N, C-alpha and C positions, 0 to 999 in steps of 0.2 A: 547882425551877423558880421565878424571882422574878415574883411575879403584879405584870401591869402596872396593873390597875385594879382597882376594888374591886367586890363581887360585884355582878351585876346582876339584877334579877327572870327569873325563869325560868317561863313559862307551860306550863299541864299539856295534856294531851291532849285535854281537855274545851274548854278555850279560855276558861274562865270563872274559873278560881283563876290567882294569879300566886303563886311560892314566890320567897323570896331564900335560896338554899342556898349552900355552900361549893364547890359543883362537883362533888358526888360523889353527887346525887340521881338517881334513875332512876324511870322509870313504875313498875316491878316493887315500888317500897317501900311497904309496907301501914301502917309505922307511921310518925308524924312525930316527929322530934326536936325539940328546942330550936330549931336553925337552920332549921326548915321552918315558916315562919309565913305563914299564908295572908293574903294582901295585898287590897286592894280593887283591883279591875281597872281601869286606868287607860288613859286614851286616848293614844296616841303624841302625840308633840311635832308640829304641823302644819309637812308640808314644804312647803305651798303657799304660804308669806307669807302671815298672816291679816293684811289690810288693816286691820281698824278697830283689832285689837289692836296692831301695830305703828305705825299714827298716833297710838293712846292713849300707848303709851311714848314716842313720839318727843315727843309735846307734853309729856310731863312732865320729858322731858330737856331740851327747848326751856325749860322754866320753871324751870330749875334743879335740880329735884330728882332722884330716881334709881328705879330700879324697884323695886316694892313686891313683886313676884313670890313674891319668898324672904325668909326671915327673915335671910340673908346680906346684906341691902342695907342693914341699919342701920348698918354701919360707913363705909360710904361707895361711891362707885363703881369704887374697884378691890378692892372685898373678894371679889368672887366668884374675881378671880385671885389673890389671896392665899389664899384657901380652897384652891384647888386647886395652890399651889404650896408648901403648909405641909400636913405630915402632921397636925400639931394641930388642923387645923381639920375632920378628919373625926368622926364621930358618938362621942363619948366619955362622954355624960351621958344621962340617963334621956330619952325622947321626949316630947312634948307630952301633956297629961293625956287627949284623945280618942285617940291611936294607940297605946293601952296594949296591946302584945302580946307574944309571947313571943320572935319575932323581934327585935325590938328592944331586948328587955330583954337578950338573951344576946348580941347584936351591940354592944350598949353596953357590956356588962360587959367581953366579951373585948377590946374597943378600948380601954378604960380601964386592965385590967390590961397590955396589951401597952406603952401610953404611959408606965406608971408604972414599969415593969420598965426601958424604953428609957432613960427620965430618971434611975432610980437608977445601975444599973451601967453604962450605956453599953457593954454588953455584946450584941455583933450575934448575931445567929442563924442566919448564913450565911455560908459560907468566905469568899464573895465580899467579905465586909466586912474581910476581913483584909488584903486588896491595897490598896495605893494606888491612890487615883484611882476606886476603885469605887463609894464610898459618896456619896451625894448627897441632899440635903435632900427634892428632888423623887420620889424613887425610894422607893416604900414596900418593906419588907423582907419577907423570906417568911413567911408565914403559921404560925403556932405548931402544934408536930406533937401532935396530938390522936387519941386512941385511944378517943373515946366511940363512934365508929361502927363500930368492929370488929365488936362483936357482933351489931349490928343489920345489917350486910352479910352475915354468915356464917349469921344465922340463916335466909336465904331461899336459901340455896343447896341444901339438901335437903329442901325444900316445895315444892310447888305456887306459883304465882304468884295470891294472892287478891285480892279485890276493894280497892281503896281504901277507905281509912276516910274516913268525915266529920270533917274537921279541927273542932277546938272553936271556932276562931276563926273567923269566915264573916264575908261582906259583910254580913249580918242582924245579926250578934252586936256587930261592932265597928266602931265610929263612926270616920268620919276624922278626922283631927286637924285642929284650928282653927287657921288663920295668925293669927300675933300681929298686933297693928296695927303701925301705924309707929312706926317706931322702938323697938318692944317688945324684949326680950330672951328671950321664950319664959318657960314655967314653970318650967324650974331656970335660969334665967337663962343660957341658952347661945345666944347671936347669932348663933353661925356654921355651923350644922346647915342641912342641905339636904332637901328632900324626895325621895322616890325620882324624881318625875317629872323634877325638875331634873336628878337625877343621869344619868338615861337621856338626857335632854336633851343634856348636855356628852357623853356616851360617843358617843352619836349624831354629834354635831359632830366628835369627834375621829375616828370612822370614817369619817365624809366628808371629812375633811382626809387622812388617812391613803391613803384611796382616789384622792383626787386627786393625792396626791403619787405613788403607784405608777403612775397613769395617766401621768402626765408623765413618769416616769422611762422607763415604754415606749416613749412616743413619741419621747423624747430619744434611746434606744437605737438606733429606728429611723431617726431622723434622722442618726446617726451611721453608721450601716450605709448608709443612703444619701449618704454624704458623698464616696463616691468621685469619681472622673473621670467614670464614665461617668452620673451623675446631675445633675453638675453644670449641663449645658444645659438640664434639664428644671427644674430648681429655678430659675435663673435667669428663665426664661420665666415660670413660674407667680409668682415673685417681682414680676416687671413687671407682669403682669396685677393681682395683687392691690393693687400700688400705684399702678395707674392706676383700680381698680374704689374703691380707698380716697379717692382724690383726688376723682373725680367725686362719691362720697357726700357727702364733706365740702363739697364745693359745694353739692350739692344741700341739704344740711341748713341752710347758710348762708342760701340762698335762701329757706327754708323760715321760718327764724329771723326773716330779715328781712321778711318778709308776716306773720308772727305779731305781730312788734312792731308793724307799721303798724295790724294789728287789735287790738292791747292800746289803742296809742293813740287810734283809733275809738272805744275803749270807754270810755276816760278822758274823753273828749270827749262822750262819751253820758251817761257817768256826771255828769259836770259840769252838763249841761242837766237831768238828774234832779234833782240836789242845788237848783239853783235854781228847779224847779218846784216841789219841796216846801219851799223857802224862801218862795215866793210864796203856797202854800196854807197855810203857817204863818201867814204875816202875815194873810192874809184871814182866818182863823179866831179868834174871840175867847174860845170857852171852854177854860177851863184845863183840863178833863179831855181835852178831845180834844189838848191839848198834851201832856198826861202820857201819854196812851196812843201817842202818836206817839213820845215819847222810851223809853217801853220797847220800843215796836217797834224804835227805830233801835239800841238797844241790843243786842237780840235778834237783828237784821241784822248788828251788828258782830261779837258773838261768832259767830254762824254764819259768817260771811266769815272770821274768825280761824280756825274750826273748819275749814271749807274749804280755807284756804290751808295748814293744816296737813297735810291728807290729800291734798292736791295734791304737796306736799314727798315727803310718804311714799310716796304713788303713783310719783312720778317718781323716787325712791331705787330705788323696788321695779324700776321698768322698766328703770332701768340696770344695776341686778345680772342683770335677765333677758335684756337685750341684750349684757351680757358672757359671761353663760353659753350662749348662744345662738351667740356669736362663737367661744367654746372650741370648742363641740360641733360648728359649723361647720366651724373649721380641722382638727379632730380627723377627720370625715367626709372632708373633701377629702385628707386624708393616708392615710387608708384607702383613698378611691379611688385615689388615685394608685399605693400598693401593690397594690392589685387589678388597675389596669390592667398594672402591671408584672407581675404574676403570669400576667395572660392573655396578654400578649404573650409570657412565656416558654413557656406552653401551645402558642400558635401556633407558635412557631418549634420545638417538640418534635412538634407534628403535621406539619410542613412535613419535619421529618427522618425521621419515620416515613412520609410520601408518598415522599422519596426512597429510603428503604430499601426500600420495596414496589416501586417502579421496578426499583432496582437488581436486586432480586430475581427481577421479571419479565422483565428484560434477561438476567439470567443463566441463567435456566429456557430463555427462546430461544435462546441460545448452545448451552446443554444438548442441547435439542432437535435444533438443526441440527449439532452433532458428533454425535450419535446417528445423524442420517441420513446424515452424512456416512460415519459407521462402516457403515452399513449397505449403502449404496453401494460402500464398501471391501470389503465382504465380499462383494457381488455379485460387484464386480470380479476378486476373488480367486476366487471359484468359476468365472468366464468362463475366467479362466488357469488354473485348476486343468483344465478342460474341456478348453480348448486344449492344455494339456501333456499331458492324457492321449491326446487325438488325435493329437499331434505323436508321443509313444512310440508308440501304434499304428501311425503311418503308419512310424516309424522300423523297428518290427517287421516290418512290410510289406515296405521297402525291404532289411532285411537277408534276409529271406527271398528278395527277387527278386535278390539279390546272390548269395546260395548257388545259386539255382538259373540265375542268370547264368553264374556260374561253372561249374557243372556242365555247362551248356550249352558254354560254352567250351571245357571239356575235351573233351566230346564232338565240338565242332566240329573243335577242334585234332587228336582223333585221326582223325575223318573226313577231315580235311586232311593228315595223314600218309600215310592209305590212299589218297587220291585222287592225292598226290603220287608214291607208289608206282606206283599203275596209270598216272599221266600219263608215269613214264618209257618206257611202251612205247605209250600213246593219248594223244599231245600234243594232236592236233587236238580229238579229241571231249571232251578236258576243259577247255576253255578258259570253256565257259559254266558249269561247274560251279564252277570256281574263282571266277569272278565272282559265282555267288550266295554262295559259303563267304564271301567277301572280305565282301562285303556285309552279310551277317550278321553277321559279327564286330565290324565297324564300329559297327553298329546298338547290339549289345550292349555294345561298351564305352562308347559315348556315352550309354546309359541308365545303365551302372553309374556313369560320372562324375558323370551330372545327379542318380543317388540320393545318391552321397556327399556331394556338395555341400550337396543337401537336407537331410540327416542334420546335416551340421556346422551348419547354419543352425538347424535344430530345437533342437540342442543349445545353442547360443548363447542363443536366445531362451528358453529353458527356465530356464537360469542367469541370465538378467535377470528373469524372473519371478519365480522365489525369492527375488532379492534386494529387488526391488520388496514383495513380501508381507512381508519382514522388517522392511523401513522401516515398513510400513502398521501392522504390530502394535506397533512401538516408539512410533509416532505415537500410536496409540490408548490405549496405557498410560500415557505422558505426560498426554493430555488429560484420561483419566480421572482420575488423581491430582492434577492442577491444580482439577478441576470439585469433586472430594471437598473439597477444602481450601478453596476459594471458597463451598460450600454449608455447612460447618461456620462459618467466618467470619460470613457472613450470619445464620447463626441466632443465632449469640453476639448479633450487634449488633442482631437484632430483639429478643431478651431484653431486652437493657439498655435498648433504648428504651422497652418496653412498662413496666420499673420506672420509668424517668425520669418517664414520662408519669402514671403512676399517683401517684407522690408529687407531682406538680405539680396535679392533680387533688384530691388530698388539702388540699393548701396552698390551692388556690383555694376549698375548701369551709368550712376554717378562716375565711379572709378573708372569706366570704361570711357566716358567722355573725356574726362581728366587724361588719361593716356591719349587719347587722339586728338586733344589739344597739345600736348608734349610735342607726339608725332609730327603734327603740322609746324611747331615751332622748328622743329628738326630741318623738316622740308624747305622751308622758307631761308633757315640757316644755308642750307645745300644750294639753293639757289643763288643766294649771296656771294657763295663761294664760287659757283660757275660763273659768276659775273667777274670775280676778281681773277677767274683764269681766262675770261675772255679779253678782261684787260692787259693780261699778262700777255697774252698771244697776239693784241694790238702790238704791246712794246717790243716784243721780239722782232714781229714783222717789220716796226719801224726801223730798229735796229740791222734789219738784214735790208734795208734799202740804202742804211748808210753805209754797210759794208761793200754795196754794188759799186762805191766810190775808190774803194781801195782793191782794184783788179790785182795789183802784183801780191798785195799781203793776203788776198782773201784766202787761195788755194792754201798756201802755207798754214793759214789757221784753220779751215777745213781739215787737212791732214792732221793737225795737231788736236783738233777737237774729235776726228774719230778715233784717234790713237787714246786720249781723255777717255772717250765714250767704252772703245774696247777695254781699256784699264779698270773702269769701272765695271763693267760686266763681269770682268775678271774678280774685279775686289767683291762684288756681291755674290759671285759663285763661292770665292774662297771664304766669304763671312758666311753665307748658309752652312757652309762646308764645319767651317771653325764653330758656328753656331750649334750645328748638330752633336759635334764632337764636345763641344764645352756643356751642353746638356748631358750627354754621357757620362762626361767626367762629373758632373756635378751629381747626377744620380747615383754614381761610383763612390763618390768621396762622401752624399749624403749616407749612402748605407755605411760607409767606414766609418765617419762620424757616429752615426746612431749606434756601430758595435762598440767604438771607443768611448761613448758616453755611458754604453752599459757596462764596459770593464770598468771606466773612472768611478761610478755609482757604485759596484761591487767593493773596488778598492778602497773608496770613499767610506763605505758600511765598515769593510774591516779595519781601516785605519781608525775610525770613530770608535770601532770597540776596543782597540787596542789604545788607543788615547785613554779612552775610560777607564781601562784596565790600569794603565800607567798613572792615570791622574788618580786613581783610588788606591793604588800603592803609595805613591809620592806622598798623599795625604795621610795615609796610614803611618808610614816613616817619619813623616812631619810631626805626626802626633804622639809616637813614641819618643822622637827627639826632644819634642816639647815637655813632654811628660819628664824624661829622665832629667833634662836642664833643671825641671822645677824641684825634681827630686834631688838633685846634686846640690840645687841652691838651698832647699830645705835642710838637707843634712849637713851643710856647710854652715848655714846659722846655728842648729844646734848644736855641732862641735864647739864652734864659738863660743855658744851659749855656756854648754858645759865647761870649757876651758874656763870662763870667766868664773863659773861657778867653784872650781877647783881651788881658784885664788882666794875668792870672796866667800866663806861660808855662813857669813850673817845675812848677805842678802838671796839665802836659799829658795825663799817662798817666792819672792817676788822675780827672781831668774827664771823659775819653773812657770811662773804666768805668763812671761813673755815669751819663752819657749811654745807655750802652748796657743799663745797669740801668733807668733809667727808662723806655728802649722795652721791654723784657720785660715790666715792670710794666703799662705801657698794652697790649700785647698782651695779656695775663693778664686783665685788665680787659675788654678787647673779647670775649674767648672766654668769660668769665663772663656777658656781658650775652647773647651769643648762644645759650649753654644755657639761660639763663633763658628767653628768648624761645621756643626750641623746645619747651622743657617746657609752657609756655603753649599753645603751639599744639597739643601733643598732647593737654592736659587738654580742651581745648574742642574738638578731633576726637574725642574719647572719650565728650563728653558729646551732642557732635551726635550720634553713631553710637547713643547710647543711646535720644535721642528719637525718631529714625528706625525703633529697633527696637519701642520702644512704638506709634508710631503706625503699623508694619505689625502688629502683633498685634491691635490694634483694628479695622485693616481687615480681618484675617483672622476676627474675631469676628463683625463685621458680615456679611462673607461665609458664615460659615456661617449665620447666622440667617436670611439669606436662603435660602440653600440648604433649611433646615429649613421655610421656608416653601412655597418652590416643591413640596417632597415630601409634604408637606400638601394641596397643591392638587392635585398630580397624583393622590394616593391618593383624593380626593375625586371627580375625574374619573374615575378607574378603576371607583370605587363607582356611578357614575351609568351608566357604559357596560356594566355586567354582563352586563343582558339582551340587548344587542346583541351582545355577545361570545358568547352561547351561540348564538345564530343561526349566527356565524363558525364555532362548534365543530360544529354538525352540518352546516353545508356543508362543511366540511373532510371531516369522517367520510363524506360522501357521497360527496366527490370521492376519498377513499380507498378507499371501496369500489368504485367506479366503475372507478377503476383496477386494481385487484384484481381484478373481474370481466374489464377487458378483456385483463390477461396471462393470465387463465384461459382465454379464448377463444383467444388467439393461440398455446396449446400444440397439440403435433401431433395429427393425427389418430388416432393409435392410442390414447390414451387418452381418447377421446371421452364415453365414458360416466361417466368419474372427473371430466371437466370439467365434463358435465351436473349432476353431484351436488354439486358446489363450486359451480355456479352457480345450484343451486336452494338450498343453505345460505345463501350470500351473500345470494340475494332473503329468505331468512327472515330474517337477521340484518337488512338493511335494514328490513323490517316490524317487527322488534324496535325498530330505530332510530326508527322513525316512531311506533310505540305510546309509547315513552319520550318522543316528542316531544309526544305528546297528554298525558301524564301529566304531563310539565312545564307545558304549559298548563294543565292541571287545578289544578296546583300555585299556577300564576300566579292562576289563578281565586281559589284559595282564600286566597292572601296577599291580594288584593284586598279578599277579604270581613275577614279580619285588619284591614286598613286601616282599614276602615268600622268595623269594632268599636272599633281604636283613636280613632277619630276620634268616635265616641258618646261613648266613654269621657272624651277631653277634653272632648267639651260638656258631659258630666255635670259634670267637676271644676269645668270655669269657671260652670257654674250654680251649683253649690255654694258654690264662691267668692265669686259674684255676692250670694248670699245672706248671706254671713258680713260682707260690706262694707257699712259704714253712709253712707258718703259718696256722693254721687251722682254727682262728678266721677270716682270710682274706679271706679264702675260703666261709665260712658261709656268708659272708658278698659280696661275689660276686655272689654266688646263689641266694640270696634274691634279688639284684640287676638285675640277669639275669630273674628271676620269674616276677619282674617288667616289663622288657622290652619285656618279651615274652607276658604277659598279655596287654600291651599296644598295642603290634602289632596285637594282637587278637582282641583286641576291634575295632582297626582301621579296621582290615578286615572286622569284622562284621558289622561295618558303612558303609563300602563300598559294603557289600553286600545289606545291606539295602538300600541305594542310586541307586543301579541297579535296587530292584524290584522296587522303586519309579519310577524309569526312564522308566521302561517297562509298568507300569500302567499308568505314563501319556503320553506314546505313544499311547496305546490303547483308552486313553481317548480322544486324539487329532486326532486319525483316526474315533471315532466316531462323533466328532464336526463336521470334516469336510463332512463326509459324508451327515450329517443332514444339513449344510450350503448349501452343493452342491443341494440338494432337495428343501431348501426352495428358493434357487437361481432360480431352473427351475420353480416353483410356480409363484415368482413373475415374469418371465420373461413373462410366458402367460399371468398374469394379466395386464402386461404392454402391452403386444400387442393387446389384446382386447380393452382396454382404447384407445389405438393408433388407432385402427381400427373405434371405435365409433366417436373419435374426428374428424377423417378423412371425415367420412359420414356427419358428422355435417357441417363442413365446407364445404363439397363439395354442400351439400343441401341450404345452407345458402349465397352461392357466385355465385349463378346459374347464376342471372342476373345482375350482376354488370357490369359496365365498363373495360375498359382495365387497368387504371390506380389502380383502387381498387384493382384488382386481383395481378397484379405486388407490390401494396403494403402488402396485404396479403401474397405472396411468399416471399416478403423481409422479414417478421416478422416470417415466418416459417423459414426461412435460419437463421434468428437470434437465434431463438429457437433452432436449430440442433448447431448452433455455442455455444451457451449457454450449450447444452450437452456435446459438445466436449472437452469444456474448462474445464467442472466438470470432466469428466472421465480424461484428463489429470492432473488437480489438484489431482484426487486421487492416478493415478499411480505414480506420482512424487514424490520424498522425500521431507519432509516437510523444509521449510528453509526461510529465510525472502527474498531471492531474488525472490524464486516462490509465495510467499504471495504477494509480491508487482506486480508482472506480473498479475497475476492471479485478485488482486484488479483491475488494470488499465484495463483489457481485461472486466472483469464485469461491470465497470462504463462506458467504451465506449461502451458495449452493452444496458447499460441502456439507453444512450445518443440517440444510434440510434433508439432505440424502441420509445422514446419520440418524437425523429423528423419523424418517421414514424406515430405515432398518430397524430400529427401536420400536417404532410402532408395530412393526410387523412379528417382532419377537413377541410383544406384549399381546398381540391378538393372537397368536398360536400359544401363548401359554394360557389365554382366556379360553380358547378355545377346549385345551385341554381340561381346564378349570369346569368346564360346563359339560364336558362329557362326563367327568367325575361325578358332578353334581346328578348328572341324569341317572346313572349307575345306580347313585347312593337313594335317588328317589324310588328308582324300580326296584330296588332291595328293600327299601321301607314301604313299597306298596305290597310286596309280596309278604314281608310279615304281618303288616295289618290283613292282609286276606286270610293268612293263616289263623292268628287272632280270631277273626271274626267266624271262620270256621269252626276252631274248637269251641267258643261259647256257644256255636249254633248247635252242634253237637251236646255240648252238656244242657243245654235247655231241653234238645230231643230226649236224652237221657233220663232228667228230672222229671220230665213231664210224662213219660211212657207209662208209668205203673198205673197212674190216675187214668190212664186211657181204655184199658181192657181187663176185666175180672180174672180172665182164663189164664192158668199157669203155663199152659203149652203154648198158648198163643206168645204168653210173655218171653218163653224160653225159646222160641223161634224167630221172636223179633230180637232177643237179647243177642242170639247167634248172627241175626242177619246184620243186626247193630255192629256187632264185633267184626263180622266181615267187611262190612262198609268202612269202618274204623281202620281196619289192615288195608284195605283198598284205598281208603283214602291217604293212610301213610306213604303207604306205597308209592300211591301219586305224587304225593308231597314230596318224596326221595327223589323220583324221577324228574319232577319240575325242577327241586334245587340243582340235581345233577344237570339237566338240561340248561338250566341258567346259568349255573358254572360255565357250562361249556361256550354259551352263548357269550357271556360275558368275557371269558378267555379269547373268543375268536375276535369280539370286537376290539379286544385291547389288541389283538396282535394286528388288526387290520388298521387301528388308530396310530399304533407305534410305526407300521409300515408307511401309512400315509402322513405322518409327521418324518418320518425320516427322509422320505421323497423330497415332501416341501422344503424341510432344512436344507437338505443337498443341493434343489433348484435356488434356494433363496441366496444361499452360500455362493452357489457358480455366479450367480446373476450379480450378487453384491460384490465378488471377486472380478467380474468381468467390466463392473462399472466401475470400480478401484483402479482397476488396470486402464481402463479407457482415461478417466480423468488424470491419471497420473501421466500417460501418453500425451493428452492435449495440455496438461501442465507445462512438461517437459517442451513440448511445440511450441507454444504458446511464448514461453521464456525465451524460444531461439529466434522465434518470429519477431516479438519485441525488440531483441537485440538487432536483429537483422534490420528491422524497421528504423531502428535509432541510427544505426550505422550508415544506412541509405539516407536517411533525412540529414546526418548531420554532414555526409559527402553532397548533397544536394543544395544545402545553405552555404556550403564551402564554394562550390562551383556555381552558384547564382552570384555571389559577392566578387567571383573573379569574372563573370560574365558581363559585369558591368563595364570592362574596359573594351567592349567590342565597339568596332568603330559603324555607325550607321549614318546614312544620307538623309539628308533633310528633303529631297524632292521626291525620293521613292516611298520615304514612309508618309507624305501627304498625300502622296496619290492612292496609298494603299488604304491610309487611314478613311479618303473619301469613298473608295470602293467598299470597305467595310460597312461606313454608314449607309451607302445606298442598299448594299444587301440586308443590312439591319432594317432600314426603312421596308424593303420589300418584303421581306419573311413575317410571318403572323405569328411567330411561336417566341414568345416573350423570353424564353429561357435560353435559347440560342444566341438572341440578340445580347440576352446580358453579358453571357461569356464572352462576346465577340468585343463589346464594349469594354469589360476587363482588359482582353487582349488588347486593344487599341491603346488604352490608358499605360498598360506595362511597356508598350513599344515606344511609346510618346516619353516617359521616363528614361529609357534606354537612348532614345535619341538625343535628349537631352544633355545626358551624360556623355554621349558620344560627340554632341557638339562642343561641350566644354573640353575634352581631351583634344579634339583638333584645334579648338582655339589655343590651348597650350602648346601645340606641336607648331602651330604658326609661330607663336611669339618665340619659341626656342630657335626656329628656323630665321627669322626676323633678327634675333640677338646675333646668330653666326652670320649672316650676312651683314649686320652692322660692323661687326668687328673686320671681317674682310674689307670692307670699306674701310674704315679705320688704318688698317694697316696699309692699304694702297694710298690713303691720303698722304700716310707717313712718307711713303717711299716717293710720291710725287713733291712733297715738300722738301724732302732732301736733294731730289734732282731739280728743283725750281731753285733751290740756294745754289747749288753747282753751277745752272747755266746763268745766273744773274751774277756769280763771282766772275764767271768768265768774260761775260759781258762788259764788267766793270774793266777786266783787265784790256780788252779790248779796246776801251775806250769810247764806246759807242752812247752817244748822247741822245735819248729822246727830244720830242718836238714839244715845248711847253705850251701846251693848250689844255684849256678846261674842259673836263667832261663834263657837259651840258646834255641832259635827257633830251630827246628829240621827241616830237608829236608821236611818230609810229611807236616809240618806247612807252609814252605813256599811252598809246591806245593799246597797246600789248598789253599793259597793265591791267586797263580796265576790261579787255576781253577776259583776261585771265580771272579776275574777280568774279564776273558775271558765269563763266563755266563753271568755279569752285560754288557759287550761290546754287547754279542749277543742280549740280551735283548733290550737293546738299540737301535740296529739296527733294530730288530724286530718292534718296537714300531714305530720307522721311518718311515719303510714301511707302517704300517697301518696309521699313520698319512698322508702319502703321498697319500694312496688312498683315505681317506676322503678328503683331498684340492683337488684331483682332481674331485671329487664328488661335492664340492663346487663350484669350477670353472665352470663345466657343468652346475651348476643351474644357476649360473651368465649368462653363455652364452644363455641359454634358455630364461633367463627372458630377457636380451637385445633383441635376436631376435623377440619374443614376444612385445616388446615396439617399435621397430621399424616398423614392420608390423602394429601397431594400429595407430602409426604416420603417415603411407603411408596411410591407410584407411581413418583416419580423412581429410589428406589433399585430396585425391580424392573426399571424400564427399563434 
């Protein structure tokens, strides 16, 4: 390994012994080798710019000399550079006489042997020297391989660690080396060696340069990373702001310089007057001793003035260096702040994504719960269908049994009928009544059998349809379950990824915060160095005051002149302030005028460009016409010449004509070339014009983009101002939502009255919780007011401290004005917050009143709806008393559909607005309408079927009557045919015939009467059927119209409710986004969170605990955002106070320059004494370091506590999510 630098002194554990080693010494070594030499503890080089020493060095440089602090200075001003550029300038001889130690002896010997070996053989000891381009005269080679320490290192391996031995060379025994005189070469004639202090000073300087280069490389890399298109706009904006601030600062500095030059001119006039007074005093005095004393005093004043001028120059140089360093640090801090803002923006975006994921998760959970409820309802419907199916099967079984019984009865009746037919062969007259009875029974049995068969077929069809619906429901449930499982897995993966991204962003933010804290510490260190310079400056002024005591006669005059200068300075500063204000106003006015003139100039330029284009186009057209005319004239001239030649020479006629044609062709080609050139020029001009137009368009777009950004920032500020008002809107929207929910709960049917009462109680409890939350938020606002007052007190204390630091009276007045402005601003903000608090209280009271009124309205509406429902039920029961079973089932189905519609409306009102819910509700509504239409069609078909059945019954009865008539005729014919063979007597036959005729006439009349009776009965039955059908149709149409009207009203109301719910949800989302800007306190949130955890642990109800955990997590997110906003506010306040301190520093620098110039003009000379730090100062530095370490440890412990709190919150949140997933999986 190539050793980059020479070995530096190493400090032991006790802090009082310093060793120079070869890099292998450790604390455990108890024996000291030749390379372990105790050196005197030296003070580190001053990093706070020792003013007197630098001034002394500057004075020696200005007088043509060079530094005498090292023996290397004897070779000239470039000796130090040559000493470090050459390897031969290292220690290669014995040290001075007073610094004889084993360390220096061994180091000198090794260096001397190394140099001799390199100069003799020119053989390098490292393989890198054998390569081309690796050797350099400025890079030292590898150290020699030394095995002298092997035994010493191995000696400690198997032994315990002994106490360190007292070295033979110590501070008491070894004296320090005395510096050689001016131009001396030392005791060994070695003028190029340096002391250890100088070596460490140069090494520290190189370390600082390396650190500065690394820092520059780091920020250049950051700038390269930020050089993308997303950062261009912010970089341009920052550059413009920096340029504007730079120009304003330059103008202020120029004004200050002018005022200082004026003060210097006034001081010169005062000095001239002082010289004149001294000349007059000299003429008036005749004593030579006084004259000599005055000359001595004058010489001393001139020397002092020279020294003061040198001090002023050195002080000005140091101030310039400090200002440059401060500017660099300021730029670095601004870069860090920009990167931190970017990281914070990314953190906000990640938080918003997390919130969106949470909202999506909640929506998916709601959808899942809705699907589960749908599944429960489907299961209930399936159970109802199963019950109806079982009932239908039971009825079918009963119908079969009745059918079998009817068949048996029919067979019995047929047997009885046959027996009666057999008996009627002998007894026709007595059997007529029995036949009628049997025929009536048979017709009734056949009719009942037919109706039972039809009912059986209808029940079978309905059973098949129910089974199909059941299969469809199961398929839909399976698909929905699969989709919900997939969505749940996807949401869980997204949540895990978002948590990881949030953790990484939080880690990056912490790193940036540490970098910012380091930069702030560096600024604090620079400020401390600055204060040290100011203390030194005050010491110089005190010394100058002590010297001024010797000039008793001239001091009063100088004081008067100084007072006059101060007065003039104050007047100049006041005048400069007024001029600055006037200048700014004038600049603003001139800028407005310039903008107006620029607009006019742009308009004029546009008009001029148009006119110029027109003029150029007309010029080109005229030039073109001119060229064409010239070409035509030349062509005509050539043709005329040719024709003249043709007149003289007739023999060459054909050749001349050919030449004329050729000349015409050349003229045509020339004209074409001219035209093409003109077209090319026009195309070039057109492309240039288009390019100019594109550039102007791009500039216009850039200006519009800047304007849009400014408007966006303005809107962001307006949104921040209206954050508390938006909270009120959020509360109102939530109360409106809960009121609507209560109203919907009230509007449900009377059957679930107990459940609605419980839901109303729960909603009332929720509203009370919301009111409690509103009270809590009011308490948070009060705590934020207290925080604002504390911040105001802190600002007051900072401004008071800044007042104590400022020496100039004008600056004090200005800071007082700023303090008044800030206090007025804070008071206005406090007043605004109080007004907002009162407005919130009024809004709360109004909401409570509205809630009570809405609850009363809901109860009245509930009673009215209950009365209407009872009336409708009474009407339905009165209307549906004498209907068949299928009409009753159709009505029950319509009622069930109406209940379904009401349930869907209630679900739509309870669920959040969204496209998915809207689509499902529309699907359910369309399905219900379809079912209602089907029920109406089925009712019509049933009525038609009933009419057809009645017609078939009438036809059957007529058929039975015809069959009875035929049967009677047949029987009469049989009687008439068989009657002659029954009796031989004619008289008897005549009587029988007469009786038979009478009987036949009686039968005929009876038949006619029966037919008439049947016709009358048929007409009466037809009238009754028609009347019943009319009544049934009227009632069904009325019911259908009422149902259609209700459905249309519910549709309209549903649409209105959906629109209202969507608007309320949008307003609520908007207000929730704005409510993120509210200020929350960390301690109150922590206490509240602990109380909520204790309450959640004490309660046994899991639902309430879950709700409170969700509430706590939401408040935690709000607290984190509030803390982020608060940090941004603190940073803005810090930037403002830093600008204020910079302005005060500039004023102090100007005042110090004027004071130093006055001191130099007075001729005051400070004592030439070197500023050496005393042990008290060293102790003070050590104590401040220990305090800083303790403070950092305390801050680390506090951050550890907060980190534990954050980890506990994360664990609680993970457990809650696991419980939720477990409950959803169980469901």
